[in-house]
N, C-alpha and C positions, 0 to 999 in steps of 0.2 A: 645547565639550568640558567635561564635568564633571571638574575638575582633581583632585577627591578620588578619583575612580574610576581615574585614570590610573596610580596606584600599586598598585591592587588586582589580584589574580590570580583566574583562573577555570579550572576543570578540568571537562572533559566526559568522561563514561564512556560510550563507544560513539561510533562515527564515522558514524552515519546522518544522514539529512537533518535530523532534529530538532537534533542537536548542531551541525551546520554552520550551520543557521539561527540557533541560539542564539548562536553565536560572532559571527555577522554583526550581530545585534541589539545585542550588547554593544558592538561597535565603532561601529556607525552611530548608535545611540540612547543608549548608556550611557556613552560617553566612555572605554571601555577601550582600552588599547594592545594590538595583536595579539600583541606579544612576551610579554604576560602571560597569554595564553590557551593552554591545552594541551588537545588532544583525543586520548584514548586509544582505539585500535581494535585488537581482537584479530586481525583479518584483515590481509593485506598491502594491501588496497584499501579506500579510504573509500567511503561511500555506503550502507552497511547493506543494506536490502532493495531499494535502487535500484541495486545494482551490476550490472555487465555485464562480460563477458570473452570469451575465445576469440579465434579468428582464422579466416580463410577456409580454411586448410589443414586444421586439426583440427576446425573447426566453432565457431560463436559460441555463447555461453551467455547466457541471460537468465532469471532466476528469476521475474520478473513484468513486466507492462507496464501502465502506468497511463493511464487516460483522464481528461480534464479537461473543465471548462467554463470559459468566460471570464466568465460573469456571476456566478459565486460563486468559491470559492477565494480569498477576499478577502485573507488574510494572505500567501498564496503569491505572488500577482501583485504585491502591494505590496512584498514583499521583493525580488523579482527585477527590479523597476524600478530597484533600486540596483546590480544586478550586470551588468556589461558582457558582451555576447555575445563568444564567442571568435572569431567570424568577422568581427565589426565592432565595435571598441571604442567607437564612437560610438553604438551601439545597445544598449539593455538586452535582457536575456533575455526580459522581458515583451513588449517591442515586437517582438522577433524572432518570438516565438511567435504574436502576434496577426497579423503580416504573413503568416506561413506558412499560418495557417488561413484567411486570405482567399483563398489560392490553391488549397489542398487542402481541399475542403469535403465533409463526411460526409453521405451520403444513402443508407443501406443499402437495397438492392433484394432482398436474400436473407438476411434476419435469421434465419429459421428454415427448416431443411430437414428433411423427414421421411424415413422409412425407404425410401421409393420414390425418393428423390433429387428430390422435388418441392418447389419453393419454396412455403412455406405463406403464405396470405394472412393475415399477422400483424397487419394493420391492425384486424382483428376480435380483440378481446382474449379473447373466449370466456367472459365472465362470465354466470352465472345471477343472478337477483335475490337469491338467498341468498348468493352469492359477494360481490355488491356490498354487501349489508348487513353481512356479516362484516368486509369490508375497512374499511367506515366505522366499525364498532364499535372495531376495533383502532386505527385512525388517530386516533380521538377519545378513547381511553382515556388516563388519566394514567399516567405512568411508575410511580407508586406502585402503581396497580392492576395494571399489567402485571407488576411485580415481576421475578422471575427466570424467568418463563414462557417457553416456546418458541413459535415461529411456529405449529407444528402444534397447539398448544393452542387457537388462535383460529380455525382454519379447518376446514371439512369436506374430505373427500378430493377432492371435485370441484375445489376451488380449485387444487390442485397439478397439475391437468391442463389448466389454462387457458394460452393463449398468453401472457397477461400474466406469469404466474409463470415460464414458461420464459425469457422475455426479461429480466424484472426481476432474477431470481436470477443469471443469467449475466452481466448487466451489472455486478453488484456482488459475486457469489460467495456468495450466501446458500444455506443448506440448511434444510429444514424444522425441524431440531432446534436451530437457532440462536436467538439472543435476539429475543423479540418487541419489546423496547425498541429495539434497533438497527434492526430492520425498520421500526418506526414512524418513527424519526428519518430514515431514508432517504426514506420516503414524503413527509415534510414538507420536508426539505432539498432534495430533487430533484423537487419537484412540478412545476416548470416543464418538466421533461423527460418527464413522464408522457404528455402528448398526442402526443409524437413518439417513443414508446418503440420502435416498430418501425423507424423510419428513422434514429434516433440522430443527427438533424441538429444537436443541441446539443453533441455530443461533439467535443472538440478534442484535438489531439495536439501533442507537441513535435516539432521537426524530426527529431531522431534519438531513440534510446532515452533514457530519463530520466537515465542516468549521463552520457552525452555532452552532453545538452542542459541539464541542471540541476546535477547534482553537480559535474561538472568545472569549469564556469565559476565556481561558488560556491567551490570549493576553490582555484582560481587566485586569485580575489579575496582570500580569506582569507590565502593564502600571501603575496600582495603586501603585506599588512598585518603580516606577521611571525608569524602564528599557528603554533604548534608542533604538528606531527602526530607522534604516537608510534604508529606502526603496529606490528602484531604484538606489541602490549603489552596484556596482560589485567589489569584491575584485579580483584584477588582479595578485597580486604577494605577496609572503611571503619571506622576507629576513631572511634566516636561516643560522646558523653556527653550527659547532660542538664545544662544550664547556665541560670542565671537570665538572662532577657532584660530588660535595664533599661528597654526601651521599653514592654513590656507587663507587666513584673513577674511573669512566669510562667516556668516551666521549659520550655525548648525544646531540641530535638535539635541538637547542634552537631558537625560533622565536624572532627576534630582531625588525622587522618593518612589518607593514601591509600597502600595497599600494592598494588604491581603487579608482574607478572612479564614479563620481556623476555629472550629468548634464554637461558632457563633461570635467569636471575638475578632475585632478589627485591629490590625497591627500595621505599623508603618516602619519602613527601613530607609535610612538615609543612604543615598548613593553618592559616594565621593567622586571627585573629578577623575580619578584613575580607574574607577570601577566600570564594569561592563554589564550590559543587560541583553539577554537573548530571548526573543519572543517567538513561540511556535504559533504563528498567526493562522487562524482557521483550523478546522478539523474535519476530516472526511468521515469520522465515526461519531461526530457530535450528535447528541439527541437520540442515540441508539436506544432501543427498547427490546426486551426479551419476552417471548411467550413461553408456553409449556405444552405438554401433551394435551392439555385440556383448554388452553386459552391462546388467543392470538396476541401478538405484540401490540402495545398501545401506540397511538399516533402522537409523536412528539415533534416539535420544531425548535428553532433556535431560541424562542422565548422561554421554552421549558428548561433549557440547559444553560443559556447565557454564554455559550462557548465562543461565540463570534464577537461578543460585545466589546472587548478590549481593542481588537483590531479595528472595529468600526469607529471607536472613539478616536484612535490615532489617525486613521485614514481621513476622517472628517476634519481633522485639525491641520494636517500637513500634506502638501502635495508630494508626490513621489512615494507615498506609503501604500499605494494600491487602492483597489476598489472592491471591497469584499462583497458588495451587493451584486456584482457580476456573477459570483459563484454561489451565493446562498439565497437567491430570490426565487428559485423555481424548483421546488422539491420534486414535482412531477417528472422532471428531466434529470434529476440527480440521485434518485433513490432506487435501491433494490433490496432484496431480502435474502439473507443466508440462513442456513440451519445446520446445526451440528447433531449428528446421530451417534448415540452410544449404544453398543450392542453387547449382550451378555452371552452370545454364542456366535459361531462362525458361519451360519447358514447363508447370510447375504453375501459375505465375501466369497464363500465357496461357489455360489451360483454365478456371481459376477466373473470369477476366475474361469469357470467352465465356459461361460458365454463369450467372454471377450478374448480369452487366451492370454491375459495379463495377470501375473501375480500382483498383489498389493505393492505399490511403490514403483511399478514399472509402466503403468498405463497412463500416468500423468493426468489426463482429463478425458472425460466422456461427456459429450453434449447430446441431449435429446433434441434434435434439430426441429422437430415438428411440435414440440411442447409449446402450448400457449404461454406458459410461464418462461419458456426458453431456459430450461434447467440444465445445469452442468454439475458434474461431481467428480471427485477424484478419491481413489482409495490409496492413502499413503502407506508407506511401510509402517508396520506396527512394532512396538508401541508408538503412539503419536504424542503421548504425554510422558514425562519422566516418571510419574507416580502411577501410571496406568497398570492395573493388574494383568497378568498373562492371559486371563480368561475373558478379557474385555477388548473390544475393537471400537475404533472411533473413526468417522469420516465426515468430511465437510462438503456441503452442497449449496448452490445458490441459484436464484432465478432472476434474470434480467428484466422480465416483464411481470412483476408481482401484482400489477393492477388489473391484469386480465383474468377472465374466468378460466379455471383449470379444465383440462380435457375430460377428467374423470370425476372430480368433486364438484364441478359446476359453480365455483365461486372464486373470487380473487384470492391469490395467495396471502395477501395482507389480512384477510378475514379468517384464515385457516388456523386451526390448532396444529400442534405437532403431529397428532395422529392423522389428521386429514392430509397433511403434506406427505406423510409416508404412504398413504393410500394412493395419492396421485403418482408418486414415484413408482409404486408397484404396478399401477395401470400401464405406464409406458413400457416397463421392462417385462410385463407379463409374468411377474412373480406372484406367488401366493403370499398374501400379507401375513396370514397366520403361521406360515412357515419361516419366512425370513425376518419378520419384525415382531414376533411374539414377545420378545423380551427387550424391545427397543425403547429408547428414550430420545425423542426429537425435540430440540429446543430451537425455535425460530428466532431470528433477530432482524428487526426492521432498522435500516440505516438511511435516514433522509438525505444525507449529503455524501454518500459513499463515492459517487463519481462527480462531485461538484468541481473538482480540479480539471475535469474534462469539458466544462462548459465553454462555449465559444467566447473568446476574449481577445483583446488587443494586448500587445506587448506591455503597454503602460498600465494595464489593469493589475499587474503583479509587481510588488516592490522588488528591488534588488536585495540580495542578502544583507548588504549594508547600503542603504539609500545614500545618495550623494550628499543629501542635506542632514545626515545623521552623524553624530560624534561618538556616542557610546551605546547606541541601540542597534541591534541586528535582528533580522527575521530569518528563521530557519524552519521551513515547512514545505509542504507540497504546493504552497501558494506564493512562491517567490520565482523570480525570473532567472533561469540558468540557460544560456544559449545551448541548443542542440540536445539537451538531455530530456528524459522522459519522466513525467510525473506518474503517480501511482506506483512508484517503486521505492524500495528501501534505499536504493542508491541515491535517489533525488534528495531525500532528507539528509543523508550522511554527507553528500557532496555540498549541500547548502551550508551545513554546519561547518565543514572544513573551510569553505570559502569565507564564511563570516569570521571565524576565529583567525585565520591567516591575515585577513585584511585589517581587522581591528588591531591586531598585534604587530602588523607589518613583518610577518614571519617570512624569511627568505628561503622557503623550501617549495619544491614543485608539488602542486596538487596533481595526483595521477590524471593524466589527460584522457579525454574521451576517445576510445578506440574507434577509428573510422573504418569499420568493416565495409561500409557502403562504398568506399574508395578502392577496395581491393579487387583487382580484375577477376580473380577466381570466383569471388562471391557474386560479382556482377553477372558473370557468364552463367553461373549455376542458377541465379535468380531468374534470368531471362529464359533459360531452358525450362525451368519449372513452370513459369507463367504460360508456356505454350504446350505443356503436357496435357 
């Protein structure tokens, strides 16, 4: 233990996976005492975008579901090697996840389904020679050349009708108007998955949803070390000043006070010179709203939640702290809608297994390629919640074009109740609603900023985890700049947290490097062969 650090305090603004990971790194690698770490969270539940809720009576809720690979996500699996499983304290979460995926293996047999409910032969990616050339040009272009261009700036219309585009975009939630830089990063970071894009054999899952499998064990571990969780507490302001940094002899931003609101009371905390502050700037699930079987979700924006306000204040005050307006100013290009379906019988799962040839947990993802809403869904291994009764099944679905009229219900997904969404799904699958969804509960969730991190941007639009002009303030979120890594992943948040902690504490340990599968000859050859299949 670094005995100097044991008397220091740290404060995390936001209770997402980045903050939880950052607190763990402070304890595990930085010599901090858990008693000296405080995490502020506006909601009554920790986990941020990895939260989960509900019950079998009123229906479960899940804003998102994450897919993993075991050959990358380097910082994630390294962290969770240190976190005991809640089912077996002698087994780490990483070991538990590896063992689970040896038993439940992904091999999708129905990755794409067309308007006739026919399973598409998606092993054929559908590229023309011009498509291949355009894909090569984008993948080889520098990020400086790509700038803040969009994906559709680099491709002809035919590319967006290929099987590859349908599969790649729904695996990662891209739209044509999103950042070409982010699209390129995914092509390189996940190149090892390119040859198996239709079977998704490289996809791994946690045993349960990510709240139960990752957030909860991490939270329990942090609590055992004495970390303070201030739930339903919103940090409204940071008192910051420029002060001379004696180490660099330059003026740097220093946080002096934290102001937060809890139960209507405004409180202030003094930040000492040796203390640290970590801010989860921005949120992809900010201003989310839920519907029900009889009501559609309400339309909220950042004014309703104030989730972006603190970052906006800091960015307006200091250069190098990013430009949140690049990410939160166009809801039409950053929102979609998900829905969680709770079933009291096995009829839907039985029919999908018979139709697709995949048992739950092995199919990874099914995309209805001709759906106006562009719906995709996955049937996870059951139970998907730790407390889920044996007679209940739960699955997660989303639509990337919720503003368009449905093929069967005739109105936008955003205006639909849970019942109407289920009827639209049945229409595409040619299932009898009264048979498969007689006892179903569907809870839709509208998320205005769910792909805001994909918005076209310049490198300078995101702050570094520790800005060069910051002394004791770091940013840890999907909206920081990490070279070569991919946003919209758990790995990005955890890597950002590890980078911030190690830099502020000057920890002389190696952060797990990004695995360069795109530089391996075998992967390159297999990728080229697949592109010409």
